[in-house]
N, C-alpha and C positions, 0 to 999 in steps of 0.2 A: 843135463844142462841147468845150472843154477841162475837164476836172474834176480838182481837186486831191484826192488821199486822203491825209490825214495819219494817222500811226498805222498806216502799211501793212503793217508786219512783223508786227502782231497778228492774230488769228484772225479777228476781224469786219473789219478794215482789208482784209485779203487777199480775204475773199468780197466786199467792196464793190467792190474793184478788176476782180474777175471779173465780177460782175453787171453794171457799167458798161461794161466791154468787150462784154458780150453785146448792150447796148442800143445799141451802135454809136457810142459817143463817144469822144473821146480822153481817156486817163488818164495822169495823173501822180502818181506815188507819192512821198510823204516820208517818209523814213526816217532815222534816227540812224546805222544802220548798213547799208551797201549790202549787206554779206555775208550778213544774216539774212533778207533780204527773200523769196526764193524764189517771186517772181510770176510770172504766165504772159507769155510773149513778147507784145508788143505795148504794154505798160506803159513808160512812160518813168520812170525812177527818178531821184529827186535827192537829195541828202544835206542835211538841216538838223534843226534841233532847236526844237520849238516854245517851249521854255523860253529860247531865244535868239531873240527876234523878227527881228533883224537877219539870221540866218543863212536866213532863209526867204523873203527879198525876192525873190531869182532864182526860187524855185520858183512865186510868184505871180504871175509875168508871164505875162499872156495867159490867165488863168484866169477863168472865167464862174461857177463854182460850186466848191463846198468841202465836204468831209467833216471835220469837225473833232474831232479826239481832244481830250480834256479835259486841259489843262494850265491850273490856275487862277492861278497866279503871273503869267503874261504873257498871258493870255486878251485883255484890254482891247488891249494893243498889237498882238496878232497879228491882231485883227479889224479894227483901225484900219488895219493894213498891207493887208490884203485888200481894205478898201474903198477904198483909194487905188489898188490894182492894178487895179481894175474888176470884183472879185468881187460877184456881186449875190444869191448865194443860199448860205446856209450850213445844213448840217445836222449838229446837234451829238450826237454820242455823250454821254449823259447817265447818269442812274441811277434806278430806280423807288423809290429811297430821297428822291429829292426830291420825287414825288408825295405820298409818305407824311407828308413834313415832317420827316424824320430827317436828311437831307443840308442843311446852310445853309453849309456853309464850303468845299464842294470843287465839285461838279457844280453846284450852284445859282449859284455865282459865275461859272462860265463860260456858262452859260444868260443870266445878266443882262448880261453883256460882248456877247454876241451880238445880244441884243434891242435894246441900245443902240447898235448900229452901223449901223442905219439899211439893212439888208438885208433880205431875204427869209429866214425862218426855219423851221425845224422841229427839235425836240427829240426825240430817240430815247432813251427811257429804259427799258432792260431791268432786270429783278429780277436773280435770281441767275443767272450763267452756268453752263450746264452744263459748260462747259471748265474750270472751276474744278476739277473732280473729276480731271482729269488731275494737276493740281499736288498736290492734297490725298490722292489715294487712290492715286495710280500708283505709288509706291515699295513700299506694302504689297501690293498687289494684284500687282505684276510680282515681288516678291520672294517672297511667301508666300501669295497668292490669298486674302487677308483685308482686310476693311474694319472698321476700329475708330472707333467712333463713340457718344457717350453718349446720343444720342435715334433710336432706330431708327424709332419710329412718327411723328417730326415730319414734317410735310407741307410741300413746297416746291414751286414751279413753275419748275424750271430751263428755261431758254430757249436752244435752239440759237442758236450764232454766225450761222448762214446765214439765220435768221428775222430776226434783228436787222439783218444786212446786206441782206435783201430789202426791208425796210422803209424802210432808210436809202437805198438805190436808188429806191425808188419816190418818195420825196421830192425826190431830187435831179434827176430827170428828168421827173416829171411834176406838174401844175399842181393847186391844189386842197388843198395841204399846208401852206400858209404860215400861220403863227401858231398851229400846234397843236403839243402835247406828247403823243406817243404811248408809254404806259406798255405795255410788253410782257412776257409772261411765257408760259412753256409750260404744259402740261396738269400738273395738280398729280400728284404722285407721293410716296410716303413715301421716306426715307432708305434704309430696308430695302430697299424696291422697286428703286431705284437700283442699288444694289449687286447686287441679284439680275438686273437687266437687263446689266450689266456680264458677270456669269458666263455669262449666255444667250449674250452676243456671242462670248466666249471659247469657247464649248463646254465649258467646265470650272466646277466649283463653286467659288463666290467666298463664304467664311465671313463671317457677319457676328459680330462680337465688340463686345459693349457694354463701353464703358469709362466712367470718370468724366470729367468735363469736364476736370480737372486732368491726367490721364493722355493724353487727346486732345490737349490745348494741348502737353504735353511732347513727344509725337511729333512734331506739326506743327514745333515749334520745332527739332528735330532735323534735321527734313528740308531746313531753310533755303528760301531763296528764298519766293515767293508764300507758300508754307505758314506759314513763319514768320512774315512781316511780317503775314498776316491773320489768325493764330491767335485773338488775344484778341477781335476783332470778329466773326468767323465761329462762335466757339464761345460767344459770350454774356458773355464776361467785361467788354468795354466797349461802349457804343454808338458811333453815327458820329462823336460829338465828343470820344471818347476817355474818357467819363465811366464809372466802374464800375457794372456792373450784375449781376444775378443770373443765372449761367450754367444753374442748373438750370431757370429758366424757358423755356430753349430746348426742352426736351422737350414743352412746351404750346404752342409758339409758333403764333400764327393767321396764316397766310399771307395772309388778307385785310387783314392790317395794311399790306401794300405797296399798297393803294389799287386803284384800278379796273384791270381787266385786258380792255381791247379786245382783240377777236379780231383776230388778224393776218390772219385770212381777209378782213375788211372791207377791209384794205389792200392785200393781194397776191393775194387770189383764191384762196389756197391756205390748208388749215389749219395750225396750229401743230405744227411737228415735235415728236414724243414723244421721251421721255428715251430710251427703247428704240431708235428710231432713231438717236438720238445716239451711243449706245453702239455700235451697230453701224459707224457712220462713223468711230468713233475706236478701233476694237478694236486696231488696231496699238500706240497709245500705252499699251496696258495689257499687252502680251505680254511 
């Protein structure tokens, strides 16, 4: 059996490739940039862009199952092309925001396209990616061993990318997951405790500096990349649809608003990885 993994150069996609290889199947990785992948040997790498469906036609040849990275603008065309190529099962990387009813314009569009495609489907809906902290906090931790954030006691449930991948691999390889959306979260942990966990992984103190939402937004924008692009949303200045909100409410955010939290253990047989474990796994990103 051959499985196509799109978004293979991302943190989850790479882990999905590794899990599939361990499961003994043929893995074809789709990426826009062959030089960025860094995948283990045994993975067939092909270049293509989901935003340009014609570019992935060759990648779909001989594929039976697919891990789909969300690109809403062309989701319908990609799913249709997959169906024509003989793909019979698609596992979608989605978002816990769909479960909570916040996301109706991005991940939900992709889910709907997959469900309309006549294939077996499973949606994997992670909440906050623990990996976001590398982009958001990495520069300040590497440069000054400090985390600057407006809501130190806010509790979130960051999920390890390997837990997301493990669930996706199970849905790709096992039966019994068709027609199910899995909302995934890690164990709850406050923002201050997350900063402390990174410090413990480094073996050095990481100071926590409480700042205003505007100061945090300014800092994220200065960093560029993901931090700048996501600053307004992550700090509560706008909602998923881009509508203005009150950033002060982030200090009292109720994590249960992200909906049900089915245990990863029920799907994979292992408890969800803690943020402490994630920090140890990524200590090199903060040195």
